[in-house]
C-alpha positions as CSV (number, residue, x, y, z in Angstrom):
1,M,13.7,-8.0,-19.4
2,P,10.7,-9.8,-20.7
3,V,7.5,-9.9,-18.6
4,N,7.0,-13.5,-17.4
5,E,4.3,-13.0,-14.7
6,G,0.6,-12.7,-15.1
7,T,-1.5,-9.8,-13.9
8,A,-2.9,-11.7,-10.9
9,D,0.6,-12.8,-9.9
10,R,2.0,-9.3,-10.1
11,I,-0.8,-7.8,-8.0
12,L,-0.4,-10.6,-5.4
13,R,3.3,-10.1,-5.2
14,V,3.0,-6.3,-4.7
15,I,0.4,-6.8,-1.9
16,V,2.5,-9.5,-0.2
17,G,5.7,-7.5,-0.5
18,L,4.1,-4.4,1.0
19,A,2.5,-6.4,3.8
20,I,5.9,-8.0,4.7
21,I,7.6,-4.6,4.7
22,I,4.9,-2.9,6.8
23,V,4.3,-5.8,9.3
24,L,7.9,-6.6,9.9
25,A,9.0,-2.9,10.1
26,V,6.3,-2.1,12.6
27,F,6.3,-5.2,14.8
28,L,10.0,-6.1,15.0
29,P,11.9,-4.4,17.7
30,G,15.2,-2.5,17.1
31,A,17.9,-4.0,15.0
32,E,15.8,-6.7,13.5
33,K,13.9,-4.3,11.3
34,W,16.3,-5.0,8.4
35,W,14.3,-8.3,8.0
36,A,11.6,-6.1,6.5
37,L,13.9,-5.8,3.4
38,V,12.9,-9.4,2.6
39,G,9.6,-7.8,1.4
40,L,11.5,-6.0,-1.4
41,V,11.9,-9.2,-3.4
42,P,8.2,-9.8,-4.1
43,L,7.6,-6.1,-4.4
44,I,10.3,-5.6,-7.0
45,T,9.4,-8.7,-9.0
46,G,5.7,-7.7,-8.9
47,L,6.5,-4.1,-10.1
48,T,8.8,-5.2,-12.9
49,G,6.8,-8.3,-14.0
50,F,10.0,-10.4,-14.2
51,C,10.8,-13.3,-12.0
52,A,14.2,-15.0,-12.5
53,L,12.9,-18.3,-11.0
54,Y,10.3,-18.5,-13.8
55,T,12.9,-18.7,-16.5
């Protein structure tokens, strides 16, 4: 996959993804912790440098 994100975009996505995972995993009670998986989307796109929506 080609890299189609800039450095600043990638850094921001990793930070936001980790923040979503940490905040939702810590502050949501019980069964709703699976919502923290939403943070995987920006985290993975930030780490790989590829966003399908940019194509």
